Short mmCIF file of the C-alpha atoms (twelve columns), coordinates in Angstrom:
data_MODEL
# 
_entry.id   MODEL 
# 
loop_
_atom_site.group_PDB 
_atom_site.id 
_atom_site.type_symbol 
_atom_site.label_atom_id 
_atom_site.label_alt_id 
_atom_site.label_comp_id 
_atom_site.label_asym_id 
_atom_site.label_seq_id 
_atom_site.Cartn_x 
_atom_site.Cartn_y 
_atom_site.Cartn_z 
_atom_site.pdbx_PDB_model_num 
ATOM 1   C CA . UNK A 1   82.369  151.343 84.051  1 
ATOM 2   C CA . UNK A 2   82.974  148.390 86.363  1 
ATOM 3   C CA . UNK A 3   86.529  147.404 87.258  1 
ATOM 4   C CA . UNK A 4   88.115  144.648 85.176  1 
ATOM 5   C CA . UNK A 5   88.935  141.877 87.640  1 
ATOM 6   C CA . UNK A 6   90.065  139.405 84.968  1 
ATOM 7   C CA . UNK A 7   93.852  139.614 85.687  1 
ATOM 8   C CA . UNK A 8   93.227  139.069 89.404  1 
ATOM 9   C CA . UNK A 9   90.883  136.164 88.674  1 
ATOM 10  C CA . UNK A 10  93.528  134.544 86.478  1 
ATOM 11  C CA . UNK A 11  96.052  135.023 89.265  1 
ATOM 12  C CA . UNK A 12  93.685  133.405 91.776  1 
ATOM 13  C CA . UNK A 13  93.058  130.479 89.424  1 
ATOM 14  C CA . UNK A 14  96.796  129.834 88.996  1 
ATOM 15  C CA . UNK A 15  97.528  130.088 92.720  1 
ATOM 16  C CA . UNK A 16  94.746  127.597 93.451  1 
ATOM 17  C CA . UNK A 17  95.970  125.258 90.717  1 
ATOM 18  C CA . UNK A 18  99.595  125.279 91.885  1 
ATOM 19  C CA . UNK A 19  98.928  125.687 95.609  1 
ATOM 20  C CA . UNK A 20  101.821 128.125 95.562  1 
ATOM 21  C CA . UNK A 21  102.364 131.846 95.082  1 
ATOM 22  C CA . UNK A 22  105.905 131.207 93.852  1 
ATOM 23  C CA . UNK A 23  104.954 128.784 91.074  1 
ATOM 24  C CA . UNK A 24  101.991 130.882 89.987  1 
ATOM 25  C CA . UNK A 25  104.154 134.016 89.927  1 
ATOM 26  C CA . UNK A 26  106.756 132.235 87.784  1 
ATOM 27  C CA . UNK A 27  104.080 131.292 85.240  1 
ATOM 28  C CA . UNK A 28  102.769 134.849 85.165  1 
ATOM 29  C CA . UNK A 29  106.334 136.226 85.075  1 
ATOM 30  C CA . UNK A 30  105.805 138.499 88.089  1 
ATOM 31  C CA . UNK A 31  107.182 138.467 91.622  1 
ATOM 32  C CA . UNK A 32  105.509 136.462 94.378  1 
ATOM 33  C CA . UNK A 33  105.125 139.632 96.457  1 
ATOM 34  C CA . UNK A 34  103.345 141.423 93.595  1 
ATOM 35  C CA . UNK A 35  101.021 138.432 93.174  1 
ATOM 36  C CA . UNK A 36  100.304 138.384 96.905  1 
ATOM 37  C CA . UNK A 37  99.414  142.068 96.752  1 
ATOM 38  C CA . UNK A 38  97.072  141.415 93.817  1 
ATOM 39  C CA . UNK A 39  95.236  138.770 95.827  1 
ATOM 40  C CA . UNK A 40  94.950  140.982 98.911  1 
ATOM 41  C CA . UNK A 41  93.439  143.730 96.790  1 
ATOM 42  C CA . UNK A 42  90.964  141.290 95.213  1 
ATOM 43  C CA . UNK A 43  89.884  139.969 98.617  1 
ATOM 44  C CA . UNK A 44  89.503  143.513 99.919  1 
ATOM 45  C CA . UNK A 45  87.380  144.562 96.944  1 
ATOM 46  C CA . UNK A 46  84.967  141.622 97.207  1 
ATOM 47  C CA . UNK A 47  85.048  141.502 101.006 1 
ATOM 48  C CA . UNK A 48  85.627  137.732 101.192 1 
ATOM 49  C CA . UNK A 49  88.736  135.758 102.057 1 
ATOM 50  C CA . UNK A 50  89.552  133.303 99.269  1 
ATOM 51  C CA . UNK A 51  92.893  131.820 100.341 1 
ATOM 52  C CA . UNK A 52  94.249  130.218 103.497 1 
ATOM 53  C CA . UNK A 53  97.928  131.114 103.747 1 
ATOM 54  C CA . UNK A 54  100.421 129.164 105.870 1 
ATOM 55  C CA . UNK A 55  104.206 129.132 105.905 1 
ATOM 56  C CA . UNK A 56  104.292 125.966 103.808 1 
ATOM 57  C CA . UNK A 57  101.360 126.067 101.432 1 
ATOM 58  C CA . UNK A 58  98.362  127.959 100.146 1 
ATOM 59  C CA . UNK A 59  94.875  126.488 100.412 1 
ATOM 60  C CA . UNK A 60  91.349  127.576 99.587  1 
ATOM 61  C CA . UNK A 61  88.660  128.707 101.966 1 
ATOM 62  C CA . UNK A 62  85.199  127.255 101.458 1 
ATOM 63  C CA . UNK A 63  84.174  130.464 99.693  1 
ATOM 64  C CA . UNK A 64  87.354  130.298 97.621  1 
ATOM 65  C CA . UNK A 65  86.597  126.738 96.481  1 
ATOM 66  C CA . UNK A 66  83.069  127.678 95.434  1 
ATOM 67  C CA . UNK A 67  84.355  130.775 93.665  1 
ATOM 68  C CA . UNK A 68  87.029  128.770 91.832  1 
ATOM 69  C CA . UNK A 69  84.427  126.261 90.610  1 
ATOM 70  C CA . UNK A 70  82.350  129.108 89.175  1 
ATOM 71  C CA . UNK A 71  85.093  131.070 87.419  1 
ATOM 72  C CA . UNK A 72  87.182  128.206 85.978  1 
ATOM 73  C CA . UNK A 73  84.792  127.333 83.107  1 
ATOM 74  C CA . UNK A 74  84.379  131.027 82.305  1 
ATOM 75  C CA . UNK A 75  88.141  131.575 82.133  1 
ATOM 76  C CA . UNK A 76  88.466  128.537 79.855  1 
ATOM 77  C CA . UNK A 77  85.866  130.008 77.494  1 
ATOM 78  C CA . UNK A 78  87.646  133.382 77.504  1 
ATOM 79  C CA . UNK A 79  91.006  131.743 76.764  1 
ATOM 80  C CA . UNK A 80  89.508  129.719 73.931  1 
ATOM 81  C CA . UNK A 81  87.891  132.819 72.443  1 
ATOM 82  C CA . UNK A 82  91.112  134.811 72.703  1 
ATOM 83  C CA . UNK A 83  93.104  132.011 71.062  1 
ATOM 84  C CA . UNK A 84  90.643  131.797 68.186  1 
ATOM 85  C CA . UNK A 85  90.692  135.565 67.774  1 
ATOM 86  C CA . UNK A 86  94.480  135.656 67.942  1 
ATOM 87  C CA . UNK A 87  94.828  132.995 65.306  1 
ATOM 88  C CA . UNK A 88  91.906  133.968 63.059  1 
ATOM 89  C CA . UNK A 89  92.953  131.486 60.423  1 
ATOM 90  C CA . UNK A 90  96.652  131.994 61.096  1 
ATOM 91  C CA . UNK A 91  99.100  129.545 62.652  1 
ATOM 92  C CA . UNK A 92  98.080  127.733 65.864  1 
ATOM 93  C CA . UNK A 93  99.169  129.653 68.957  1 
ATOM 94  C CA . UNK A 94  98.613  129.967 72.699  1 
ATOM 95  C CA . UNK A 95  98.988  127.655 75.694  1 
ATOM 96  C CA . UNK A 96  97.821  124.073 75.114  1 
ATOM 97  C CA . UNK A 97  97.125  122.426 78.473  1 
ATOM 98  C CA . UNK A 98  96.681  118.643 78.481  1 
ATOM 99  C CA . UNK A 99  96.460  115.940 81.139  1 
ATOM 100 C CA . UNK A 100 98.024  112.512 80.530  1 
ATOM 101 C CA . UNK A 101 98.933  109.451 82.623  1 
ATOM 102 C CA . UNK A 102 102.603 108.624 83.133  1 
ATOM 103 C CA . UNK A 103 102.602 105.782 80.596  1 
ATOM 104 C CA . UNK A 104 101.314 108.089 77.847  1 
ATOM 105 C CA . UNK A 105 103.899 110.722 78.755  1 
ATOM 106 C CA . UNK A 106 106.773 108.224 78.523  1 
ATOM 107 C CA . UNK A 107 105.544 106.297 75.493  1 
ATOM 108 C CA . UNK A 108 103.815 108.922 73.371  1 
ATOM 109 C CA . UNK A 109 104.308 112.547 74.443  1 
ATOM 110 C CA . UNK A 110 107.924 112.757 75.624  1 
ATOM 111 C CA . UNK A 111 109.432 111.347 72.386  1 
ATOM 112 C CA . UNK A 112 107.588 113.907 70.235  1 
ATOM 113 C CA . UNK A 113 107.218 117.034 72.378  1 
ATOM 114 C CA . UNK A 114 110.418 118.732 71.157  1 
ATOM 115 C CA . UNK A 115 109.590 118.171 67.475  1 
ATOM 116 C CA . UNK A 116 106.038 119.375 68.044  1 
ATOM 117 C CA . UNK A 117 107.127 122.615 69.719  1 
ATOM 118 C CA . UNK A 118 109.710 123.243 67.003  1 
ATOM 119 C CA . UNK A 119 107.034 122.733 64.361  1 
ATOM 120 C CA . UNK A 120 104.667 125.135 66.150  1 
ATOM 121 C CA . UNK A 121 106.827 127.733 67.958  1 
ATOM 122 C CA . UNK A 122 103.808 129.872 68.881  1 
ATOM 123 C CA . UNK A 123 102.332 127.084 71.031  1 
ATOM 124 C CA . UNK A 124 103.213 126.593 74.692  1 
ATOM 125 C CA . UNK A 125 102.637 123.021 75.866  1 
ATOM 126 C CA . UNK A 126 101.494 122.668 79.501  1 
ATOM 127 C CA . UNK A 127 101.458 118.974 80.513  1 
ATOM 128 C CA . UNK A 128 99.857  117.685 83.725  1 
ATOM 129 C CA . UNK A 129 100.844 114.094 84.556  1 
ATOM 130 C CA . UNK A 130 97.853  112.514 86.283  1 
ATOM 131 C CA . UNK A 131 96.536  108.977 86.113  1 
ATOM 132 C CA . UNK A 132 93.126  109.735 87.593  1 
ATOM 133 C CA . UNK A 133 89.971  110.893 85.868  1 
ATOM 134 C CA . UNK A 134 90.052  114.675 85.486  1 
ATOM 135 C CA . UNK A 135 87.298  117.225 84.886  1 
ATOM 136 C CA . UNK A 136 88.736  119.030 81.867  1 
ATOM 137 C CA . UNK A 137 86.546  122.101 82.139  1 
ATOM 138 C CA . UNK A 138 86.936  122.580 85.883  1 
ATOM 139 C CA . UNK A 139 90.685  121.988 85.640  1 
ATOM 140 C CA . UNK A 140 91.187  124.391 82.750  1 
ATOM 141 C CA . UNK A 141 92.481  121.728 80.358  1 
ATOM 142 C CA . UNK A 142 92.154  121.791 76.570  1 
ATOM 143 C CA . UNK A 143 92.264  117.997 76.310  1 
ATOM 144 C CA . UNK A 144 93.372  114.782 77.967  1 
ATOM 145 C CA . UNK A 145 94.536  111.311 76.988  1 
ATOM 146 C CA . UNK A 146 93.090  108.239 78.707  1 
ATOM 147 C CA . UNK A 147 92.018  104.693 77.894  1 
ATOM 148 C CA . UNK A 148 88.814  104.728 75.872  1 
ATOM 149 C CA . UNK A 149 86.892  102.628 78.385  1 
ATOM 150 C CA . UNK A 150 87.333  105.315 81.049  1 
ATOM 151 C CA . UNK A 151 85.974  108.306 79.129  1 
ATOM 152 C CA . UNK A 152 82.709  110.076 79.855  1 
ATOM 153 C CA . UNK A 153 80.085  109.836 77.121  1 
ATOM 154 C CA . UNK A 154 79.872  113.598 76.618  1 
ATOM 155 C CA . UNK A 155 83.474  113.763 75.406  1 
ATOM 156 C CA . UNK A 156 84.717  113.788 71.824  1 
ATOM 157 C CA . UNK A 157 87.391  111.087 71.599  1 
ATOM 158 C CA . UNK A 158 90.040  110.585 68.917  1 
ATOM 159 C CA . UNK A 159 92.124  107.367 68.975  1 
ATOM 160 C CA . UNK A 160 95.886  107.772 69.351  1 
ATOM 161 C CA . UNK A 161 98.414  104.972 69.279  1 
ATOM 162 C CA . UNK A 162 96.071  102.187 68.170  1 
ATOM 163 C CA . UNK A 163 95.096  99.063  70.163  1 
ATOM 164 C CA . UNK A 164 97.272  98.089  73.111  1 
ATOM 165 C CA . UNK A 165 97.827  94.920  75.135  1 
ATOM 166 C CA . UNK A 166 98.196  94.339  78.809  1 
ATOM 167 C CA . UNK A 167 100.928 92.002  79.971  1 
ATOM 168 C CA . UNK A 168 101.796 90.160  83.153  1 
ATOM 169 C CA . UNK A 169 105.527 90.394  83.726  1 
ATOM 170 C CA . UNK A 170 108.078 89.083  86.173  1 
ATOM 171 C CA . UNK A 171 111.835 89.068  86.432  1 
ATOM 172 C CA . UNK A 172 113.759 85.980  85.254  1 
ATOM 173 C CA . UNK A 173 114.882 85.469  88.869  1 
ATOM 174 C CA . UNK A 174 111.311 85.449  90.183  1 
ATOM 175 C CA . UNK A 175 110.059 83.093  87.455  1 
ATOM 176 C CA . UNK A 176 112.950 80.694  88.006  1 
ATOM 177 C CA . UNK A 177 112.165 80.571  91.712  1 
ATOM 178 C CA . UNK A 178 108.349 80.448  91.563  1 
ATOM 179 C CA . UNK A 179 107.593 79.007  88.120  1 
ATOM 180 C CA . UNK A 180 105.391 80.352  85.328  1 
ATOM 181 C CA . UNK A 181 101.607 80.458  85.781  1 
ATOM 182 C CA . UNK A 182 99.756  78.668  82.969  1 
ATOM 183 C CA . UNK A 183 96.243  79.885  83.829  1 
ATOM 184 C CA . UNK A 184 95.063  83.083  85.563  1 
ATOM 185 C CA . UNK A 185 93.792  80.966  88.484  1 
ATOM 186 C CA . UNK A 186 97.434  79.928  89.104  1 
ATOM 187 C CA . UNK A 187 98.071  83.501  90.279  1 
ATOM 188 C CA . UNK A 188 96.690  82.537  93.701  1 
ATOM 189 C CA . UNK A 189 100.014 80.748  94.239  1 
ATOM 190 C CA . UNK A 190 102.080 83.764  93.181  1 
ATOM 191 C CA . UNK A 191 103.202 87.046  94.677  1 
ATOM 192 C CA . UNK A 192 101.397 89.833  92.805  1 
ATOM 193 C CA . UNK A 193 102.059 93.563  92.837  1 
ATOM 194 C CA . UNK A 194 98.656  95.229  93.116  1 
ATOM 195 C CA . UNK A 195 97.568  98.615  91.793  1 
ATOM 196 C CA . UNK A 196 95.185  101.130 93.327  1 
ATOM 197 C CA . UNK A 197 93.113  103.521 91.189  1 
ATOM 198 C CA . UNK A 198 94.003  107.127 91.926  1 
ATOM 199 C CA . UNK A 199 90.465  108.424 91.401  1 
ATOM 200 C CA . UNK A 200 88.382  105.887 93.321  1 
ATOM 201 C CA . UNK A 201 90.950  104.322 95.636  1 
ATOM 202 C CA . UNK A 202 89.746  100.853 94.622  1 
ATOM 203 C CA . UNK A 203 92.300  98.089  94.023  1 
ATOM 204 C CA . UNK A 204 92.500  96.928  90.410  1 
ATOM 205 C CA . UNK A 205 91.316  93.375  89.756  1 
ATOM 206 C CA . UNK A 206 93.501  91.809  87.057  1 
ATOM 207 C CA . UNK A 207 91.647  91.387  83.763  1 
ATOM 208 C CA . UNK A 208 91.978  88.487  81.316  1 
ATOM 209 C CA . UNK A 209 90.005  87.187  78.347  1 
ATOM 210 C CA . UNK A 210 88.962  83.791  77.036  1 
ATOM 211 C CA . UNK A 211 87.180  83.537  73.678  1 
ATOM 212 C CA . UNK A 212 86.741  87.336  73.654  1 
ATOM 213 C CA . UNK A 213 84.992  87.312  77.039  1 
ATOM 214 C CA . UNK A 214 86.763  89.293  79.739  1 
ATOM 215 C CA . UNK A 215 86.866  88.259  83.387  1 
ATOM 216 C CA . UNK A 216 88.605  89.476  86.526  1 
ATOM 217 C CA . UNK A 217 90.948  87.838  89.018  1 
ATOM 218 C CA . UNK A 218 91.467  89.178  92.538  1 
ATOM 219 C CA . UNK A 219 95.179  88.674  93.263  1 
ATOM 220 C CA . UNK A 220 97.154  89.085  96.464  1 
ATOM 221 C CA . UNK A 221 100.590 90.324  97.409  1 
ATOM 222 C CA . UNK A 222 102.560 92.411  99.920  1 
ATOM 223 C CA . UNK A 223 102.691 95.634  97.866  1 
ATOM 224 C CA . UNK A 224 99.907  97.969  96.732  1 
ATOM 225 C CA . UNK A 225 100.841 101.071 94.718  1 
ATOM 226 C CA . UNK A 226 99.121  103.794 92.697  1 
ATOM 227 C CA . UNK A 227 102.224 104.560 90.674  1 
ATOM 228 C CA . UNK A 228 103.154 102.622 87.538  1 
ATOM 229 C CA . UNK A 229 106.891 103.163 87.921  1 
ATOM 230 C CA . UNK A 230 106.878 101.713 91.455  1 
ATOM 231 C CA . UNK A 231 105.055 98.577  90.296  1 
ATOM 232 C CA . UNK A 232 107.539 98.051  87.462  1 
ATOM 233 C CA . UNK A 233 110.475 98.675  89.802  1 
ATOM 234 C CA . UNK A 234 109.171 96.017  92.181  1 
ATOM 235 C CA . UNK A 235 108.833 93.519  89.323  1 
ATOM 236 C CA . UNK A 236 112.361 94.294  88.133  1 
ATOM 237 C CA . UNK A 237 113.617 93.702  91.681  1 
ATOM 238 C CA . UNK A 238 112.042 90.250  91.682  1 
ATOM 239 C CA . UNK A 239 109.342 90.958  94.266  1 
ATOM 240 C CA . UNK A 240 106.531 89.467  92.175  1 
ATOM 241 C CA . UNK A 241 104.390 89.654  89.069  1 
ATOM 242 C CA . UNK A 242 102.958 92.912  87.720  1 
ATOM 243 C CA . UNK A 243 99.955  93.469  85.434  1 
ATOM 244 C CA . UNK A 244 100.538 96.528  83.242  1 
ATOM 245 C CA . UNK A 245 100.229 97.894  79.717  1 
ATOM 246 C CA . UNK A 246 102.821 96.568  77.273  1 
ATOM 247 C CA . UNK A 247 104.311 99.936  76.165  1 
ATOM 248 C CA . UNK A 248 105.301 100.641 79.781  1 
ATOM 249 C CA . UNK A 249 107.629 97.618  79.925  1 
ATOM 250 C CA . UNK A 250 108.512 97.142  76.253  1 
ATOM 251 C CA . UNK A 251 112.174 98.094  76.693  1 
ATOM 252 C CA . UNK A 252 112.574 95.891  79.774  1 
ATOM 253 C CA . UNK A 253 111.110 92.904  77.913  1 
ATOM 254 C CA . UNK A 254 113.369 93.489  74.895  1 
ATOM 255 C CA . UNK A 255 116.417 93.695  77.180  1 
ATOM 256 C CA . UNK A 256 115.468 90.498  79.027  1 
ATOM 257 C CA . UNK A 257 115.006 92.227  82.370  1 
ATOM 258 C CA . UNK A 258 111.344 91.163  82.422  1 
ATOM 259 C CA . UNK A 259 109.502 88.229  80.866  1 
ATOM 260 C CA . UNK A 260 105.807 87.908  80.037  1 
ATOM 261 C CA . UNK A 261 103.464 85.157  81.171  1 
ATOM 262 C CA . UNK A 262 99.813  84.310  80.392  1 
ATOM 263 C CA . UNK A 263 100.094 85.964  76.965  1 
ATOM 264 C CA . UNK A 264 97.306  83.876  75.422  1 
ATOM 265 C CA . UNK A 265 94.910  85.272  78.041  1 
ATOM 266 C CA . UNK A 266 95.680  88.899  77.178  1 
ATOM 267 C CA . UNK A 267 94.473  89.908  73.687  1 
ATOM 268 C CA . UNK A 268 94.700  93.492  72.365  1 
ATOM 269 C CA . UNK A 269 91.963  95.912  73.380  1 
ATOM 270 C CA . UNK A 270 90.804  99.460  72.772  1 
ATOM 271 C CA . UNK A 271 93.717  101.809 73.389  1 
ATOM 272 C CA . UNK A 272 94.219  105.429 74.344  1 
ATOM 273 C CA . UNK A 273 92.155  108.364 73.159  1 
ATOM 274 C CA . UNK A 274 92.717  112.082 73.081  1 
ATOM 275 C CA . UNK A 275 89.483  113.604 74.344  1 
ATOM 276 C CA . UNK A 276 87.972  117.047 74.812  1 
ATOM 277 C CA . UNK A 277 84.553  118.516 75.744  1 
ATOM 278 C CA . UNK A 278 82.039  118.085 72.962  1 
ATOM 279 C CA . UNK A 279 80.534  121.541 73.390  1 
ATOM 280 C CA . UNK A 280 83.782  123.315 72.549  1 
ATOM 281 C CA . UNK A 281 85.003  124.003 69.034  1 
ATOM 282 C CA . UNK A 282 88.426  122.475 68.451  1 
ATOM 283 C CA . UNK A 283 90.976  125.325 68.618  1 
ATOM 284 C CA . UNK A 284 93.781  125.270 66.020  1 
ATOM 285 C CA . UNK A 285 96.406  124.578 68.710  1 
ATOM 286 C CA . UNK A 286 94.614  121.345 69.694  1 
ATOM 287 C CA . UNK A 287 94.003  120.427 66.071  1 
ATOM 288 C CA . UNK A 288 97.746  120.806 65.471  1 
ATOM 289 C CA . UNK A 289 98.503  118.332 68.267  1 
ATOM 290 C CA . UNK A 290 95.911  115.842 67.021  1 
ATOM 291 C CA . UNK A 291 97.312  115.949 63.491  1 
ATOM 292 C CA . UNK A 292 100.882 115.653 64.774  1 
ATOM 293 C CA . UNK A 293 100.071 112.581 66.881  1 
ATOM 294 C CA . UNK A 294 98.183  110.982 64.009  1 
ATOM 295 C CA . UNK A 295 101.168 111.415 61.674  1 
ATOM 296 C CA . UNK A 296 103.611 110.105 64.265  1 
ATOM 297 C CA . UNK A 297 101.586 106.980 65.008  1 
ATOM 298 C CA . UNK A 298 101.099 105.927 61.399  1 
ATOM 299 C CA . UNK A 299 102.997 102.731 60.488  1 
# 
C-alpha cells in the first residue's frame, strides 16, 4: 500500500498560502518545528525541493509552484467531499473560505459574521480580504464576493445587497475652496484621487452615465492608490475628490464629513454577487451563508 501523503500535502498548501511556517502551524495547531520536519520528510521522499527558506519568509521553488497548482484543485475536491460526507444531511459544518474586497467586508460581512457563526457553531469562517480577481479553485476558496460585471462567465453568481451606486465625494473644505463640478468634464479643473486596479495595475477611469449610456472620464491628481481606505482618507483630509461606491462612505456623508457631487450622473447599477465554480455542488456550509445573507439584506 502506498504511503498517504495527504497530511503533508495539506501542510505544504498552507505554508505556500501563508508564506509562513508559523502561521500555517497555528492553523494546523502544531508547532512550527514539527511542520518544518514534515516538509523536510516530504521533500526527501519525492526527491525535489519545494520551498525556498530564508530568515524572513518562505517562498516556492519553480517545481513547488507547479506542484502547488496541480494539488490545490484536488485538495479542494477532497475537502468538499469530506464536508458533504461529514454533514450527510445534518447541520452545515467545516471551514468556509471566502474572498471579499474591503468594502464588502466592512459593509456586509463584518456586521453579520458574529451572528452567523453563533447560528452555525460547526462552521469556521476563513475570510481573505482581497480586491483583485481571484482564482477560486487554485486559491482553495469556497466562494467570493465581487461586482457582477467582473465575474467570469463560468461562475454561478447570486446577488447580495441589491443594486449599488457610485458617488464622487469631497470634504466641505475642499468644495468650498474649489467649487462643485456640475458636469463630469469639469473634473479636469479639480484635484482627483485616482485608483489603481490590484489585478491589472491599470488606473481606473471614472465612470458616469447619461440617459442610461455609460462613459468614462480620465481624471488627474497627485495621488494614486490601490486601497479604498487610503482614497477615502485623502478625501476626508481635503486633498481632492474621490470616486467610490456609496456604502463605503455612507457614514461619512451622513455625518457631514463628506459631500457628494455629480449625483445625477451616477445612477444605480448591478451590485455585488456571491459566486462559486459552476462545476461544484453547493455544500451546506455555503448554502447556509447564502441564505443568511439573503435574509439579512431583505428590506
